[in-house]
N, C-alpha and C positions, 0 to 999 in steps of 0.2 A: 269233739264228737266226729266219728268217721261218717263219710257220705260217699255214695256211689257216683262215679263220673262215667256215664255211658255204661256199657256192659262189661268193660274189661279193666276198669281202674277204680281204685278206692283212695279217696283223699282222707288222710289220717290226722294231720296236724298242720295248723297255719304257721307258715314261716315268715310271712310279711305281707304288708298291704301297700299297693301302689295306686297311682292315679287311674290305671286301666282295670285293676281288679286285685284279686287275692292270690297269693302263691301258697300252695300246700305241699307238704311232704306226702307223697302217695306211693301206692304199690300197684304194679302192673304184672302182666304175664311173665316178664323177663326180670322182675326185681324192682328195687326202689326207683322212683321217678319224681321229678318236680312237675306239678300241675299248676298252670296259671289259669285260674278261672276268671273270665272277664265279667265285668259288672252286669247286673241284670238289665239295666237300660240298654246296654250294648247288645246283649243276647236277644232282646226283644225287637231289635231293629232288623227287619227282614232284608233290607238292602245290604246291611253290613254282613249278615249271615251269608248272603249270596257271594259277596266279595271274599269272605273268609274261605268258602269252599273253592272259589276260583284260584286262590293263592295256594291251595293245598300242595300242588305239585312242586312249585318253586320252593316253598318252605321245607318240605320233606326232603328235597333233593340237595339241600345245602349241607355238605359234610366237610368238616375241616377240624384239625386239632385245636384251633383257637376260636372255634364257634361252638356254642352250646346247641347241640342238634335238637331239632324238633322231631319227635318220634311219631306223633299222631296229632290229629285235629279232631276234636269231639264236638258234634252238634247234636244235642239230645234234650228235647223239650226246652226248658229255660236255661240250660247249661251250654255255654260256649267256652271251650277250653283248649289250651295248647299243652300237650304232654311233652316234656323235655327231659334231656339227660339231667341227672342229679349230680351237681358239682359239690364235693365236700370241702368247704373252705369258707370264704367270706367274700363280700363284694369290695370293690376298690374304694367306695365312699366310706365304708366302715374303717378301713385301714387309714385313709386320709384323715378322718376325724380323730383317730387315735394318735397319729404321729404328726399331724398338722402339715408337714411336707416331707417328701422322700429324698433320699440321696440321688443325685443325678443319674448314677449308673443303674439303680433299680428302676427309676422312673422311665428311663429310655428303654430298658429291657421290656417293661410291661407294655409300653406304647408300641414297641416293635411287634410284639405278639399280636396286639389288637389290629395293627396295620396288616399283618399277614392274613388275619381272619377277614378283614374288609376286602382285601385283594381277591380272595376266593369268592366272596359274595358279589362283588362288582363284576367279576368275570362271568358269573351266573345271571347277571342282570338284576340283582337285588340291591337296593339302597336301604341302609338301616334307618336313617332319618332321625335317630334319637340317641346318638353316641354320647355317653356321659358316665361318670364313675359308678353310678348306681347300676348300670347295665354291663359292667365289666366284673367278671367273677375271677377270683384267685383260687386255684386248685391247690389246697394245702397238702394233698397227698401226692402231688407231682414233684418231679426233680427240681431242685433249686437252680436258678439261672444266674446270670451276672448280677452282682450286687445283692445276692441272696433273694432275688425276686422269684416268687412262685409263678408257674405258668398262668397266663391270663387268657380268658375266654370271653368273647362278646356274646351277650344274650339279648333276647327280646327282638330279634329280627322280625320284621313284618307287622309288629303291633301298631306302630305309629301309622303305617300305611293303611292298615285295616280300619283303624279308628277314623282316619282322615278321609271320610267319604264325601262325595259332592253334596249329599243331603245334609251331612253334619257340619261341614265347613265350606261355606260358599267362597267364591273368589276373593271376597273381602275379608276373609279370616285366615289366620295362620295358626298352626299347632306346633308345639315344641317346647323345649326348656329354654327360657330366654338367654341364659348365660352362654349357651352353646350353639345358638342359631346363626347360620351363615348369612351374610348381608343380602344375598340374592333371595333368600326366603323372606326376609323382612320386607323386601321390595316387591314381594308377590310373585316371584318367578317360580317355575316348577322345580322341585328338588332333584338334582342329579348326583352322581357319585361324589362330586367335589364338596358337597355339603358335609359328608362324613369326614373328609380330610380336614376341613375347617374345625369341625367339632372335636376331632381327635387332637389336633394341635392345641386347641383350648384346654383339653384335658391334660396334655403334657405340660403346658404353662402352669396349670393349677397344681400339678404334682410337684413341680419345682418351687413355686412361689408360695403356695398355700392359699391362693385366691385366683379367681378367673380374671383374664385381662380386661374384660368390659363389664363385669358384674357389679352389683351394689346399687341400692336404691330402688326406685319404682321400676317395674318391668318395662314401661314405656321408655324410660331413660336408658335402660340397658339396650333395647332394640336400636335406639338412635345411635348409641356409641358404636355398635357393630358397623353401621353404615358410614359414620362421619369421622371417627377418631382412629388414630394409629396406636399401635401397641407400645407399651412402655418397656424399655430394655430391662433385662434382669442382670444385675451385676454378679460377677463371679462364675459365669459359665463360659466355656470356649466359644469363640466367635462362630465357629463352624456350626455348632448346635443352635446358636441364636439365629443365624441366617436361615437355617432350616425351618425354625419355628415361624419366622417372619414370612417366608415364602408360602408356607401352608396356611397362614392367616391373611393372605392377600385378599383384597376386596374382589378382585376379578377371579372368577372360578378357573379360567383357563391358565392362570399363573401358578396355580397350586400343583404340587406333585401328585402323581397317582399313588394309590395305596402300596403297590409293590415297590415303587421307587422309594417311598418314605420308609418302608421297613428295611430295605437294603441300606439306605443312607444312615439310618439310626444305628444299625448294627456295626457299620464301619466306624462310628464314633465311640463305641463302647470302650475300646482300650484306653482312650485318653481320659475317660471318666472314672477309671478304677481308683477307689480309695477317696474320692471327693466327698466331703461331708455335705449335709443339706445346706441350702443357701441361707444366709443370715440376712433376711430382709424383713422389714416391718410391713404390716398390712396397710393399704391405702385407706383413705377415708371412704365411707360407704355412701356419701351423699353426692347428689348432682347439683351444680350451682343453681339450676332452675327449679329445684325441688325445695320442699320444706326442710328445716333442720332435722337431723336424724332422730332427736329425742321426741319429735312430734309425729313420727311415722309409727305405724303399728309394729309391735314387737313380734319377732318370729318365735315360734315355739321351740324351747330348748329340747334337745334330744334326751330321752329318758336315761338317767344314770350319768349324764354328762356333767360338766363343770358349770353349767348355767349359761355358757356362751351360746349365741345363736348358731344352729347347725342346719345343714340341709338333710332332708329325710333320706334314708336308705331303703332299698327294696331288696332284702336278702332272699336268695333262692336256696339257701343251704341250712342244714340243721345247726342249731345252737346260736344262730344270729338273732339279734333282737329286732323287733318290728321297727318300722320307720316312725318318724315323728309326725306323721299325718300331714306333712307338707306336700301339697300337690305340685309336683315339679313339671307336669305336662300341661302347659298353659295354652288356652285359646284366646287370641287377641285380634282386634281389628288391624288390618294392614295400615300403617301410618301413611298419610298423604305426603307428597313430595315436600310441601312447605313445612310439614312437621318434622320430617327427617332432616331438613336443612337447618332447623332451629337449634338453639342451645349451643353448648360449648363445642368448638372445633379444635382440631390439632391433636395433641397427645392425650391418650386416655389417662385414667387415674394413676398418678405416680406414687410409688411407695413412699410414705412420709418418713421423715427423720424420727428415730426413736425418741419418745418423750415430747414431741411437738404436738400441740392440740389439733384435733381434727377440725376441718372447716365445718361450721354449723354446730359444733359441740358447745356445751356450756362454757368450757374454758375459753374457746375461741370467741364466743360472744362477749364474755367478760373482758377479754383483752381488747376487743373492739370498742367496748364502752369506755374503758380506761383511755384509749387513744382519743376518742371523741371528747371526753372531759378535758384531757390535756390540751387539745387543740382549742377548745372553747375558752379555757382559762388564758391561754396564750393570746387568743384574739381579744379578750377583754383587756388584758394588760396593754396590748398594742393600741387599742382604742383609747384607753385612759392616757397613754403617753401622747398620742396625737392631740387629744383634747387639752392636755396641759400646755402643750406648745401653742395651741391657738389662743388659750386664755392669756398666756404671757404676751403674745403679740398684740393683744387688744387692751392690755392693762395700762395703768398710769405709768408704769416703769418704762414703757416703750417710748420712743421719740414722739413729740406732740404732732409733728407734721413732716411730710416728706418734701424734698425739693421739687419744684414744678418742672415738668418736662416741657421744654420749649423747642424741641427739635422741629416741630411742624407748625410753630406759631407764626402769625403774620408779623411783618415789621411794624413797629409802633409809629404813629404819626406825631409830628412835632406839635 
């Protein structure tokens, strides 16, 4: 059902639902647009509406081929909406769910496009704060790039900042998608441009591996890994690409590249990636040693029309894309205390497991552990029985009746 958005726009069809609101296919004075209508509870927050208006100039002034431009901001009664360019294609999450992982050349080309968009935003003083595959759109009508990659555009600039108001998130709260949060955000520091570089490097790792470097399990465990653990190497990619990923996933923000540097370095690596197939790695276990076994954790909602495997929800902004799986990827959590961040496993993050090996915490893993315990118990009983038999033999009638007297310290006898 169509609805009016302000005096100039009409929302005709829902394209998707995200944690911040609903995306509509709309019509404006200059043709089709995408309209992100924020949730009613956000629209009723007068402080947020004020921040929304204050950000108007910065958001409307961000123009770049790899950024989905915001055309207008609408504040009308209970409606709070961003009117954006309509990108005809799909989002990166949808492609990743379909293909599981991308060939290195295509993955690097897509991430280089996004880095170019971030470079323009950072130069304008805008930090995205929620870089993830759901917020990367692939323009199916644009020219194909290296590896057959469609042009990539970053969307939803400013949404995280608008929602993350002092009233809504006190100093003891953090907002973001756990898998992509930089360590400094977990530790409660203000987000700078470097947080977008960390998140984008996480996206690149995910495109290559099929999983994020620190994801899996309870969100609290994911946050701890960002702070305490190191990233697991990916086999089969050039060392130059791996070192670039490691540098951009550095715990210290100052050690990471700037967005323009990252884009240039990635494009320099494209020739050596030509023709490389997707990596052949198995997914790591999804559990944290300090958490309950995976079977006892709540199941994630499968994506509609999928194969039943747990999927992350997508927030499509384009016609023809299916709605997301209602998974709220934008999470508000308490900032962990230093002792909590120091707890748990240290060292290397979840290593990709050997194909066919049981996952730690799985039913197969627990069954194998039980078999090992039973084997050890039986071996212990056999050992005890053997020791007992030896003792019985030593005290039985078959043993010598007496032992010679030890006279080494006896006194001389008297006549």
